[in-house]
C-alpha positions in Angstrom: -3.0 9.0 -17.7 -6.5 7.9 -18.7 -7.4 4.2 -18.7 -5.3 1.7 -20.6 -7.4 -0.9 -22.5 -5.3 -4.0 -22.2 -5.2 -6.5 -19.4 -8.6 -6.1 -17.7 -9.6 -9.7 -18.0 -6.3 -11.0 -16.8 -6.5 -8.8 -13.7 -9.9 -10.2 -12.9 -8.7 -13.8 -13.2 -5.5 -13.1 -11.2 -7.6 -11.6 -8.4 -9.4 -14.9 -8.1 -6.2 -16.9 -8.2 -4.2 -16.0 -5.2 -1.3 -14.3 -3.6 -0.4 -10.7 -4.4 3.1 -10.9 -3.0 3.9 -14.1 -5.0 2.7 -12.4 -8.2 4.9 -9.4 -7.6 7.9 -11.6 -7.0 7.2 -13.4 -10.2 7.1 -10.1 -12.1 10.3 -8.9 -10.6 12.0 -12.2 -11.4 10.5 -12.0 -14.9 12.9 -9.2 -15.9 10.9 -6.1 -15.2 14.1 -4.2 -14.4 15.4 -4.9 -17.9 12.1 -4.1 -19.6 10.5 -0.8 -20.4 7.3 0.9 -21.3 6.1 1.3 -24.9 5.1 4.8 -23.9 5.1 7.1 -20.9 4.0 10.5 -19.6 5.8 12.7 -17.0 5.2 16.2 -15.7 8.0 18.5 -14.7 7.5 21.4 -12.3 11.1 22.5 -12.3 11.2 23.5 -16.0 12.8 26.9 -16.6 9.7 28.7 -17.8 11.2 32.2 -17.8 11.4 32.2 -21.5 12.1 30.3 -24.7 13.6 32.8 -27.1 11.4 35.9 -27.0 8.4 33.8 -25.8 7.5 33.9 -22.1 6.0 30.9 -20.3 3.3 30.2 -19.2 2.1 31.6 -22.6 -0.5 34.4 -22.5 -3.2 35.0 -25.1 -1.1 38.0 -26.5 2.0 35.8 -26.8 -0.1 33.1 -28.6 -1.4 35.6 -31.1 2.1 37.0 -31.6 3.6 33.5 -32.0 0.9 32.6 -34.5 1.7 35.5 -36.7 5.3 34.3 -37.2 4.6 30.6 -37.6 3.9 28.8 -40.8 0.2 27.8 -41.3 -0.4 24.2 -42.2 -3.9 23.1 -43.2 -5.5 19.7 -42.9 -4.3 17.2 -45.5 -1.0 18.9 -46.1 1.6 16.5 -47.4 4.7 18.5 -46.8 7.6 16.3 -45.8 8.9 17.1 -42.3 12.0 16.3 -40.4 9.8 15.0 -37.7 6.3 13.5 -38.0 4.9 16.4 -36.0 1.5 17.3 -34.6 -0.6 18.0 -37.7 -3.5 20.3 -36.8 -6.2 21.7 -39.1 -5.2 25.3 -39.4 -2.3 24.7 -37.0 1.0 26.7 -37.1 4.5 25.4 -36.9 8.2 26.3 -37.3 11.2 24.1 -37.8 13.9 23.9 -35.0 16.3 25.8 -37.3 14.1 28.9 -37.0 14.0 29.3 -33.2 16.4 29.0 -30.3 16.6 28.8 -26.5 17.5 32.1 -24.9 17.4 30.6 -21.4 20.4 28.3 -21.3 18.9 26.3 -18.4 16.6 24.6 -21.0 19.6 22.7 -22.3 20.2 21.1 -18.9 16.5 20.6 -18.4 16.2 18.6 -21.7 19.1 16.4 -20.6 17.2 15.8 -17.3 14.0 14.9 -19.2 16.0 12.6 -21.5 17.4 10.7 -18.6 14.0 10.2 -17.0 12.4 9.0 -20.2 15.2 6.6 -21.0 14.7 5.0 -17.6 11.0 4.6 -18.0 11.4 3.2 -21.6 14.0 0.7 -20.5 16.8 2.4 -22.4 20.4 2.2 -21.0 21.1 5.9 -20.4 24.3 5.4 -18.5 26.1 3.6 -21.3 25.9 6.4 -23.8 23.6 9.3 -23.0 21.3 10.0 -26.0 20.4 13.4 -27.3 16.9 14.9 -26.9 16.6 17.4 -29.8 13.6 19.6 -30.7 12.6 19.3 -34.3 9.7 21.8 -34.5 7.4 24.0 -32.4 3.7 23.8 -33.0 0.7 25.8 -31.8 -2.7 24.2 -31.8 -6.0 26.1 -31.3 -9.7 25.3 -30.5 -10.8 22.0 -32.1 -7.3 21.0 -33.2 -6.4 17.4 -33.5 -3.3 15.5 -34.6 -2.4 12.4 -36.5 1.1 11.2 -35.9 1.4 8.4 -38.4 4.3 6.1 -39.2 5.8 8.6 -41.7 9.3 8.3 -43.0 11.7 9.7 -40.4 14.8 11.5 -41.6 17.4 10.6 -39.0 21.1 11.5 -39.3 23.2 8.7 -40.8 24.3 6.0 -38.3 22.1 7.5 -35.6 19.5 5.4 -33.7 16.0 6.7 -33.1 15.1 5.6 -29.5 11.8 7.4 -29.0 9.6 10.1 -30.2 8.9 12.8 -27.7 6.2 15.5 -27.4 6.8 18.3 -24.8 3.6 20.1 -23.9 4.8 23.5 -22.8 3.1 25.7 -20.2 0.0 27.0 -21.9 -3.6 27.4 -21.0 -5.9 24.9 -22.6 -8.3 22.0 -21.7 -8.9 18.7 -23.3 -6.6 16.9 -25.7 -5.2 13.4 -25.4 -2.6 11.2 -27.0 -3.5 7.6 -27.9 -0.6 5.1 -28.2 -1.2 1.8 -30.0 1.1 -1.2 -30.6 -0.3 -4.5 -31.7 -3.2 -5.1 -29.2 -1.8 -2.7 -26.6 -3.4 0.7 -26.2 -2.8 3.6 -23.7 -4.3 7.1 -23.7 -2.6 10.0 -22.0 -4.1 13.4 -21.1 -2.3 16.4 -22.6 -3.5 19.1 -20.2 -1.8 19.6 -16.8 -0.9 22.4 -14.5 -0.5 25.6 -16.4 3.1 26.0 -15.2 4.2 22.3 -15.9 6.0 20.8 -18.8 4.4 17.5 -19.8 6.7 15.0 -21.6 5.0 12.2 -23.7 7.3 9.6 -25.2 6.7 6.5 -27.2 8.9 3.9 -28.8 9.3 4.4 -32.6 7.5 1.1 -33.4 4.3 2.4 -31.8 1.6 4.6 -33.4 0.3 7.8 -31.8 -3.1 9.5 -32.5 -4.0 12.7 -30.7 -7.5 13.9 -29.7 -8.6 17.6 -30.1 -8.2 20.2 -27.4 -11.4 21.8 -26.2 -10.5 25.4 -25.1 -7.4 27.6 -25.3 -4.2 27.1 -27.2 -1.7 24.2 -26.9 2.0 24.9 -27.4 4.2 21.9 -28.1 7.8 21.0 -28.9 8.2 17.9 -31.1 11.5 16.1 -30.4 13.5 13.1 -31.2 15.4 11.0 -28.7 18.4 9.9 -30.7 21.7 8.2 -30.1 24.2 9.7 -32.6 26.7 7.5 -34.3 25.3 4.3 -32.8 27.2 1.2 -34.0 24.9 -1.4 -35.5 26.0 -4.0 -32.9 24.9 -1.9 -30.0 21.3 -1.2 -31.2 19.9 -4.3 -29.6 21.6 -3.6 -26.3 20.6 0.1 -26.2 17.0 -0.5 -27.3 15.9 -3.7 -25.5 13.0 -5.8 -26.8 9.7 -5.0 -25.4 8.3 -7.2 -22.7 4.7 -6.0 -22.8 3.4 -9.1 -21.0 5.5 -8.4 -17.9 4.4 -4.8 -17.8 0.8 -5.8 -18.4 1.0 -8.2 -15.4 2.3 -5.3 -13.3 -0.6 -3.1 -14.4 -3.1 -5.9 -13.6 -1.6 -6.4 -10.2 -1.6 -2.7 -9.2 -5.1 -2.3 -10.7 -6.5 -5.1 -8.4 -4.5 -4.0 -5.4 -5.6 -0.4 -5.6 -9.2 -1.4 -6.0 -9.2 -3.7 -3.0 -10.7 -2.7 0.3 -8.6 -4.0 3.2 -9.0 -7.7 3.7 -6.3 -10.3 3.2 -4.0 -8.2 0.9 -1.0 -6.5 2.4 -1.0 -2.8 3.0 2.4 -2.4 1.4 5.2 -4.3 -0.4 8.9 -3.8 0.5 11.3 -4.7 -2.2 15.1 -4.8 -1.6 17.3 -3.1 -4.1 20.6 -4.6 -5.3 23.1 -1.7 -5.3 25.0 -0.1 -2.4 24.0 3.5 -1.8 24.7 6.2 0.7 21.9 6.7 3.2 22.6 10.5 3.3 20.9 11.0 0.0 17.9 8.7 -0.3 16.0 9.5 -3.5 15.5 8.1 -6.9 18.1 10.3 -8.5 20.8 8.5 -6.5 19.9 5.0 -7.9 21.7 3.4 -10.8 21.3 0.6 -13.3 18.6 -2.1 -12.8 17.5 -0.5 -9.5 16.8 2.8 -11.2 14.9 1.1 -14.0 12.9 -1.0 -11.6 11.9 1.9 -9.4 11.1 4.2 -12.3 8.9 1.7 -14.1 7.1 0.6 -10.9 6.5 4.3 -10.0 5.0 5.1 -13.4 2.6 2.1 -13.4 1.8 2.8 -9.7 0.7 6.4 -10.4 -1.7 5.1 -13.1 -3.7 3.3 -10.4 -3.4 5.7 -7.5 -0.6 3.8 -5.7 2.4 5.5 -4.0 6.0 4.6 -3.9 8.9 5.6 -1.7 12.4 4.6 -0.6 13.5 3.5 2.9 16.6 2.2 4.7 16.9 -1.3 6.2 19.6 -1.3 8.9 21.1 -4.7 9.6 24.1 -6.1 11.3 25.6 -9.4 10.1 27.0 -11.7 12.8 29.3 -14.7 12.1 29.4 -16.9 15.2 31.2 -19.8 13.5 29.9 -23.1 12.2 27.7 -23.8 15.3 25.5 -20.8 14.6 24.3 -19.6 11.2 24.8 -15.9 10.2 22.1 -13.7 11.6 20.5 -10.4 10.7 19.8 -8.0 13.6 18.4 -4.6 14.0 21.2 -2.4 15.6 18.7 0.1 16.9 16.8 -2.6 18.9 19.9 -3.7 20.9 20.4 -2.9 24.5 24.1 -3.0 25.4 23.5 -3.2 29.2 20.6 -5.6 29.6 22.1 -8.6 27.7 23.3 -11.2 30.2 26.9 -12.5 29.9 27.5 -15.3 27.5 28.1 -18.8 29.0 31.9 -18.7 28.7 32.1 -15.3 30.3 30.7 -16.4 33.7 34.0 -17.2 35.3 32.8 -16.7 38.8 30.3 -19.5 38.4 32.9 -22.2 37.4 36.1 -23.6 38.6 38.8 -24.5 36.1 40.1 -27.3 38.3 36.7 -29.0 38.4 35.4 -28.4 34.9 35.2 -31.6 32.9 35.5 -32.3 29.2 31.8 -32.7 29.1 31.4 -29.0 30.0 33.6 -28.0 27.1 31.8 -30.3 24.7 28.4 -28.9 25.8 29.5 -25.3 24.9 27.7 -25.2 21.5 24.4 -26.3 23.1 24.8 -23.8 25.9 25.5 -21.0 23.4 22.4 -21.9 21.4 20.3 -21.9 24.6 21.8 -18.5 25.4 20.8 -17.1 22.1 17.3 -18.5 22.4 17.1 -16.9 25.8 17.9 -13.5 24.3 15.7 -13.8 21.2 12.7 -11.5 21.0 9.7 -11.9 18.7 9.6 -8.3 17.5 10.7 -7.5 14.0 13.3 -4.9 13.1 12.0 -1.6 11.9 12.8 -0.1 8.5 13.7 3.6 8.9 13.7 6.8 6.9 10.8 6.3 4.5 10.9 9.1 1.9 9.2 9.9 -1.4 11.2 9.3 -4.5 12.2 12.9 -4.5 13.6 12.6 -1.0 10.6 14.2 0.8 10.3 12.6 4.3 7.2 10.6 4.9 7.7 8.4 8.0 10.6 8.0 10.5 10.1 4.2 11.0 8.2 1.5 9.2 7.1 -1.9 10.4 7.3 -4.8 8.0 5.7 -8.2 8.1 8.3 -10.3 6.3 6.1 -13.2 5.4 3.5 -11.1 3.5 5.2 -7.9 2.6 9.0 -8.4 1.9 10.4 -9.0 -1.6 12.6 -10.9 -2.5 13.0 -13.9 -0.2 16.4 -12.8 1.1 14.8 -9.6 2.5 12.1 -11.7 4.1 14.7 -13.8 5.8 16.5 -10.7 7.0 13.3 -9.5 8.6 12.1 -12.7 10.2 15.5 -14.0 11.5 16.2 -11.2 14.0 18.2 -11.6 17.1 18.3 -8.2 18.8 21.3 -8.6 21.1 25.0 -7.7 21.3 26.6 -10.6 23.2 29.2 -10.7 20.5 31.0 -8.2 18.3 29.3 -7.6 15.0 31.4 -8.4 12.0 29.8 -5.9 9.6 27.0 -3.3 9.4 24.7 -3.2 6.4 22.3 -0.6 5.2 20.2 -1.5 2.3 17.8 0.7 0.4 14.3 -0.8 -0.2 11.5 0.2 -2.5 8.2 0.6 -0.6 4.8 0.5 -2.5 1.4 1.0 -1.0 -2.1 1.6 -2.3 -4.1 4.8 -1.6 -6.2 3.2 1.1 -3.0 2.5 3.1 -1.8 6.2 3.0 -3.2 6.8 6.4 -0.9 4.1 7.8 2.1 5.7 6.3 1.3 9.1 7.9 0.2 8.0 11.4 2.0 4.7 11.8 1.1 2.8 15.0 -1.4 5.4 16.0 -3.4 5.0 12.7 -6.4 3.3 14.4 -6.6 5.7 17.3 -6.3 8.7 15.0 -9.0 7.3 12.7 -11.4 6.8 15.6 -10.7 10.3 16.8 -11.6 11.8 13.4 -14.8 9.6 13.1 -16.0 10.9 16.5 -16.6 14.3 14.9 -18.7 12.9 12.0 -21.9 14.7 11.3 -22.7 13.3 7.8 -25.9 11.4 7.0 -23.9 8.8 5.1 -20.2 7.9 5.0 -18.1 10.2 2.9 -15.2 8.9 0.9 -12.8 10.2 3.5 -14.8 8.5 6.2 -14.8 5.2 4.2 -11.0 5.4 4.1 -11.0 5.9 7.9 -13.2 2.8 8.2 -10.8 0.9 6.0 -8.0 1.7 8.4 -10.0 0.6 11.4 -11.4 -2.6 9.9 -7.9 -3.6 8.6 -5.8 -2.6 11.6 -8.0 -2.7 14.8 -7.3 -5.3 17.4 -8.9 -6.2 20.8 -6.9 -3.4 22.4 -8.8 -0.9 20.4 -12.3 -2.1 21.4 -13.1 0.8 23.6 -12.1 3.4 21.0 -13.9 1.6 18.2 -17.2 1.2 20.2 -17.1 4.9 21.3 -16.3 6.3 17.8 -17.4 4.0 15.0 -20.6 2.6 16.5 -22.3 6.0 16.9 -21.3 6.9 13.4 -22.6 3.7 11.8 -25.9 4.1 13.8 -26.3 7.7 12.5 -25.7 6.4 8.9 -28.2 3.6 9.3 -25.6 1.0 8.4 -26.0 -2.2 10.4 -23.5 -4.0 8.2 -20.7 -1.5 9.2 -21.8 -1.7 12.9 -21.3 -5.5 12.8 -18.0 -5.2 11.0 -16.8 -2.7 13.6 -17.7 -5.1 16.4 -15.9 -8.0 14.7 -12.8 -5.9 13.8 -12.0 -5.1 17.4 -13.4 -8.3 18.9 -15.9 -6.4 21.0 -18.1 -9.5 21.1 -15.8 -11.2 23.5 -17.6 -9.8 26.6 -20.6 -7.8 27.7 -18.3 -5.1 29.0 -16.5 -4.6 25.6 -19.7 -4.7 23.6 -21.2 -2.1 25.9 -24.9 -2.4 26.8 -25.8 1.2 25.8 -24.2 0.6 22.4 -26.4 -2.5 21.9 -29.5 -0.6 22.9 -28.8 2.3 20.5 -28.2 -0.1 17.7 -31.5 -2.0 18.3 -33.4 1.3 18.4 -31.9 2.2 15.0 -31.7 -1.1 13.2 -34.0 -3.5 15.0 -33.0 -6.6 16.9 -32.6 -8.8 13.9 -29.7 -6.8 12.4 -27.7 -6.9 15.6 -28.7 -10.4 16.8 -25.5 -12.1 15.6 -23.3 -9.9 17.6 -25.5 -10.1 20.7 -25.7 -13.8 20.5 -21.9 -14.0 20.1 -21.3 -12.1 23.3 -23.8 -14.2 25.2 -21.9 -17.3 24.1 -18.4 -16.0 24.7 -18.9 -14.0 28.0 -16.9 -15.9 30.6 -19.1 -15.0 33.5 -22.5 -16.8 33.9 -23.7 -14.1 36.3 -23.0 -11.4 33.8 -24.8 -13.2 31.0 -28.0 -13.7 33.1 -27.9 -10.1 34.2 -27.4 -9.0 30.5 -30.3 -11.1 29.3 -32.6 -10.0 32.1 -31.8 -6.3 31.5 -32.2 -6.6 27.7 -35.5 -8.4 28.1 -36.8 -5.7 30.5 -35.6 -2.9 28.2 -37.2 -4.4 25.1 -40.5 -4.8 27.0 -40.3 -1.1 28.0 -39.6 -0.1 24.4 -42.6 -2.1 23.1 -44.9 -0.7 25.8 -43.9 2.9 24.9 -44.7 2.2 21.3 -48.0 0.5 22.2 -47.0 -2.8 20.6 -46.3 -6.4 21.7 -42.8 -7.7 22.3 -41.9 -9.9 19.3 -42.4 -13.5 20.0 -39.1 -14.3 18.2 -37.2 -12.2 20.7 -38.8 -13.8 23.7 -38.0 -17.2 22.2 -34.4 -16.2 21.6 -33.9 -15.1 25.2 -35.3 -18.3 26.5 -33.0 -20.4 24.3 -29.9 -18.4 25.3 -30.9 -18.6 29.0 -31.4 -22.4 28.7 -28.0 -22.8 27.0 -26.4 -21.0 29.9 -28.3 -23.1 32.4 -26.7 -26.1 30.9 -23.3 -24.6 31.5 -24.1 -24.0 35.1 -25.5 -27.5 35.5 -22.3 -29.0 34.1 -20.2 -27.1 36.6 -22.5 -28.1 39.4 -22.2 -31.8 38.4 -18.5 -31.5 38.5 -18.7 -29.9 42.0 -21.0 -32.7 43.3 -19.0 -35.6 41.8 -15.6 -34.2 42.7 -16.2 -32.3 46.0 -12.5 -32.5 46.8 -11.9 -30.0 43.9 -14.5 -27.5 45.2 -13.6 -24.2 46.8 -15.6 -21.3 48.2 -15.2 -19.2 45.0 -16.5 -21.9 42.7 -19.5 -22.5 45.0 -20.3 -18.8 45.2 -20.2 -18.4 41.4 -22.6 -21.3 40.9 -25.0 -20.0 43.5 -25.0 -16.5 42.2 -25.5 -17.7 38.6 -28.5 -19.7 39.7 -30.0 -16.7 41.6 -29.4 -14.3 38.7 -30.9 -16.8 36.3 -34.0 -17.0 38.4 -33.8 -20.8 38.7 -32.7 -21.8 42.2 -34.6 -25.0 41.8 -31.7 -26.0 39.5 -29.5 -26.4 42.6 -31.5 -26.7 45.7 -34.7 -28.7 44.9 -33.0 -31.5 42.9 -31.6 -34.5 44.7 -27.9 -34.5 44.0 -25.6 -37.1 45.5 -22.2 -38.2 44.3 -22.2 -41.6 42.7 -21.2 -44.4 45.1 -18.4 -46.7 44.4 -18.9 -50.4 45.2 -17.0 -51.8 48.2 
């Protein structure tokens, strides 16, 4: 799909307003599963392209010439009434469906498969009464062809209901061409060309208008079809063809547009949406879904593809426990339970009690003891979602972490993920396996593939970077690191990301890397050589904030004084080698930082003098070493310091 024209301003305003998850919940609750698209485009790789009649697919130039010789030529401006408002090309060629047939019978089943998929995306209830997708004509367009599919009178069979108009672009070699769908102030434009072996299905509701743009090279072979429900009672038309909810679909587009354009910051890397139906976990794919779940997944997938987002299905395994009125029902992860490590429940510890000496108060305290027992067993880890697959069932990831408060939709799923008690002190009353829809933007794809090792893997790949500026792939790796790195990754980030950012001449990325892994928490994690290389490349001003942060946060006074002394001496050597003076601003900065640390040492010394009973050899040693490293022993030994005397 090319770019839709509606909703740009709303997306910008929403991005400034607030929470992505809340907006998605609002869209789901707003009836998105009972809505549908005004138009849609799908590509099918499984089409039986061995032949239609005597025509082989993909179509060759010889086949195109042979087909053209048997089709009826229609010139621009022709006003011939047609059973279908077909593609009208200048000098194009066409034949009615009564004049060709399908030699390959697999095409009948394929058209039924296409019909089902289009109904789901358009919000049409396929399960109630399957409609019929019937070809009306075949058309061949050549260089410079265009089409105008206007709202011409449609000759549908009596009592039949026209659900959609469909254009099947058959496997043929051409470039260019597009279909523009308009309805009120809504506009979408779809590309016609695709893989030469694919069948592209374009469908739009009958109340919309379609205009086609010309192809540039080659020949375009199309089937013009109607999606019709034969003998449809008048009373069922509203039910089978639901009213359009373009505002809900537009909000979903705006949401995905903003989410896909975000670099990692405060937005979640995925959304996990619970489905309503009960399904077998042996066949996890879109084809197994039904009803509102199928329509929700299909519509979300279509819109997600427009903006580069991916969708998949996964399994949430939970066990429901009913412990009576004293404890509320809990959701637990059966895979996280250890059957052997759980201590015995309070009433099972018979060896620790005597029935003759137990009092009524012990019995009455049982609910409290049970709650304490559960609290003892509770662990903070969240259950994992397993078996993430693509909508076609292709495996993606064995397990998936989910932060319920920011990623789970709806609220019931959030509670299931955040009220986890992984234990088996009692027999579970029932097992539950629920399918969930998982949505993630392109920048989070790395997380889905590498899981918990995403940051480490990204650092490993960046270590081999030889580019002069970050490539798109390397920017995606940085997104992974900046969004997922923690203090435990500081060594990897400093070793991999910092050399790359220095080579690129990007001090802003260097500072972001230091902040992402909290390398500024100590001199050791920031790494002295890393600081020196950054100063050589960027200058001291660009890295000053990170260096100043580590001076303030380093817990050891001795380490800070040594770091400042070494940095001062190295900077002086660098200036001397370049026959220039050490900047006065740097010298002043060092003196200020050293003075601030002196004040810290003095406050500790004051505490030692005023409260000598709290002193110990380690404390005294640290203060003395700090004074020596700071080059200011007068601070301690030449000042008269006596504890304050208390009056008798």
